Short mmCIF file of the C-alpha atoms (twelve columns), coordinates in Angstrom:
data_MODEL
# 
_entry.id   MODEL 
# 
loop_
_atom_site.group_PDB 
_atom_site.id 
_atom_site.type_symbol 
_atom_site.label_atom_id 
_atom_site.label_alt_id 
_atom_site.label_comp_id 
_atom_site.label_asym_id 
_atom_site.label_seq_id 
_atom_site.Cartn_x 
_atom_site.Cartn_y 
_atom_site.Cartn_z 
_atom_site.pdbx_PDB_model_num 
ATOM 1  C CA . UNK A 1  205.753 233.846 62.088 1 
ATOM 2  C CA . UNK A 2  205.830 237.639 62.050 1 
ATOM 3  C CA . UNK A 3  204.247 240.000 59.944 1 
ATOM 4  C CA . UNK A 4  205.644 243.932 59.227 1 
ATOM 5  C CA . UNK A 5  203.454 246.133 57.732 1 
ATOM 6  C CA . UNK A 6  204.144 249.500 56.626 1 
ATOM 7  C CA . UNK A 7  201.722 251.807 55.603 1 
ATOM 8  C CA . UNK A 8  202.550 255.367 54.169 1 
ATOM 9  C CA . UNK A 9  199.111 258.290 54.106 1 
ATOM 10 C CA . UNK A 10 199.435 261.297 53.867 1 
ATOM 11 C CA . UNK A 11 198.320 264.163 56.086 1 
ATOM 12 C CA . UNK A 12 195.829 264.865 53.655 1 
ATOM 13 C CA . UNK A 13 194.957 261.778 52.952 1 
ATOM 14 C CA . UNK A 14 194.314 261.183 56.955 1 
ATOM 15 C CA . UNK A 15 192.301 264.393 56.701 1 
ATOM 16 C CA . UNK A 16 189.542 263.121 54.586 1 
ATOM 17 C CA . UNK A 17 189.322 259.897 56.184 1 
ATOM 18 C CA . UNK A 18 189.037 261.567 59.908 1 
ATOM 19 C CA . UNK A 19 186.294 263.968 58.207 1 
ATOM 20 C CA . UNK A 20 184.145 261.242 56.431 1 
ATOM 21 C CA . UNK A 21 184.406 259.305 59.557 1 
ATOM 22 C CA . UNK A 22 183.454 262.245 61.770 1 
ATOM 23 C CA . UNK A 23 180.579 263.468 59.086 1 
ATOM 24 C CA . UNK A 24 179.046 259.377 59.341 1 
ATOM 25 C CA . UNK A 25 179.090 259.410 63.107 1 
ATOM 26 C CA . UNK A 26 176.797 263.205 62.730 1 
ATOM 27 C CA . UNK A 27 174.478 262.049 60.649 1 
ATOM 28 C CA . UNK A 28 174.312 258.529 62.312 1 
ATOM 29 C CA . UNK A 29 173.897 260.617 65.839 1 
ATOM 30 C CA . UNK A 30 171.477 263.101 64.202 1 
ATOM 31 C CA . UNK A 31 169.113 260.486 62.621 1 
ATOM 32 C CA . UNK A 32 168.662 258.788 66.021 1 
ATOM 33 C CA . UNK A 33 165.475 258.713 67.589 1 
ATOM 34 C CA . UNK A 34 166.645 260.331 70.679 1 
ATOM 35 C CA . UNK A 35 168.208 263.314 68.743 1 
ATOM 36 C CA . UNK A 36 164.792 263.405 66.879 1 
ATOM 37 C CA . UNK A 37 162.429 263.906 70.402 1 
ATOM 38 C CA . UNK A 38 164.766 266.541 71.451 1 
ATOM 39 C CA . UNK A 39 164.541 268.601 68.192 1 
ATOM 40 C CA . UNK A 40 161.006 268.005 68.782 1 
ATOM 41 C CA . UNK A 41 160.412 269.292 71.459 1 
ATOM 42 C CA . UNK A 42 163.020 271.889 70.959 1 
ATOM 43 C CA . UNK A 43 160.403 273.487 68.229 1 
ATOM 44 C CA . UNK A 44 157.689 272.838 70.856 1 
ATOM 45 C CA . UNK A 45 159.207 274.851 73.418 1 
ATOM 46 C CA . UNK A 46 160.069 277.793 71.143 1 
ATOM 47 C CA . UNK A 47 156.855 278.003 68.969 1 
ATOM 48 C CA . UNK A 48 154.659 279.312 71.391 1 
ATOM 49 C CA . UNK A 49 157.583 281.749 72.025 1 
ATOM 50 C CA . UNK A 50 157.521 283.179 68.761 1 
ATOM 51 C CA . UNK A 51 154.445 283.103 68.025 1 
ATOM 52 C CA . UNK A 52 154.576 285.786 71.279 1 
ATOM 53 C CA . UNK A 53 157.332 288.159 69.878 1 
ATOM 54 C CA . UNK A 54 155.455 288.102 66.182 1 
ATOM 55 C CA . UNK A 55 151.958 289.244 68.403 1 
ATOM 56 C CA . UNK A 56 154.175 291.443 70.408 1 
ATOM 57 C CA . UNK A 57 156.091 293.191 67.823 1 
ATOM 58 C CA . UNK A 58 152.524 293.735 65.722 1 
ATOM 59 C CA . UNK A 59 151.408 295.373 69.031 1 
ATOM 60 C CA . UNK A 60 154.114 297.668 69.717 1 
ATOM 61 C CA . UNK A 61 153.242 298.723 66.001 1 
ATOM 62 C CA . UNK A 62 149.736 299.363 67.143 1 
ATOM 63 C CA . UNK A 63 150.060 302.069 64.578 1 
ATOM 64 C CA . UNK A 64 149.794 300.155 61.893 1 
ATOM 65 C CA . UNK A 65 147.743 297.588 63.350 1 
ATOM 66 C CA . UNK A 66 145.635 300.141 63.874 1 
ATOM 67 C CA . UNK A 67 146.033 301.449 60.293 1 
ATOM 68 C CA . UNK A 68 145.024 297.116 58.965 1 
ATOM 69 C CA . UNK A 69 142.518 297.258 61.474 1 
ATOM 70 C CA . UNK A 70 140.308 300.459 60.257 1 
ATOM 71 C CA . UNK A 71 140.890 299.861 56.958 1 
ATOM 72 C CA . UNK A 72 139.214 296.567 56.844 1 
ATOM 73 C CA . UNK A 73 136.096 298.113 59.236 1 
ATOM 74 C CA . UNK A 74 135.827 300.376 56.281 1 
ATOM 75 C CA . UNK A 75 135.441 298.313 53.888 1 
ATOM 76 C CA . UNK A 76 132.876 295.741 55.782 1 
ATOM 77 C CA . UNK A 77 131.568 299.072 56.783 1 
ATOM 78 C CA . UNK A 78 131.273 300.108 52.891 1 
ATOM 79 C CA . UNK A 79 129.847 296.403 51.288 1 
ATOM 80 C CA . UNK A 80 127.194 296.418 54.505 1 
ATOM 81 C CA . UNK A 81 125.595 299.935 53.154 1 
ATOM 82 C CA . UNK A 82 126.169 299.072 49.573 1 
ATOM 83 C CA . UNK A 83 124.173 295.981 50.501 1 
ATOM 84 C CA . UNK A 84 121.085 298.238 52.493 1 
ATOM 85 C CA . UNK A 85 121.295 300.074 49.097 1 
ATOM 86 C CA . UNK A 86 120.392 297.377 47.249 1 
ATOM 87 C CA . UNK A 87 117.720 296.211 48.798 1 
ATOM 88 C CA . UNK A 88 116.433 299.324 49.192 1 
ATOM 89 C CA . UNK A 89 115.900 300.566 45.536 1 
ATOM 90 C CA . UNK A 90 114.512 296.885 45.091 1 
ATOM 91 C CA . UNK A 91 111.931 297.947 48.153 1 
ATOM 92 C CA . UNK A 92 113.006 294.649 50.225 1 
ATOM 93 C CA . UNK A 93 113.493 296.605 53.149 1 
# 
């Protein structure tokens, strides 16, 4: 016995089927252990470079950095001076 079946699928429907299949296969690959390890390794490798670039950018913009450091030191000195004045006023120095 021989059975002939004819199936007609239009181009849009065929494209949707192929698109869904590709998405499913990409999801499977993305969820694999090897992909997770590869992504983890890439993040680890790039992390140091990213941090170094941030530090280099701050150093390159050293005038802003110097100003920030200067303001912080000024704030700390003012606080220490105020504390010393309070102690002196109480007669503890």
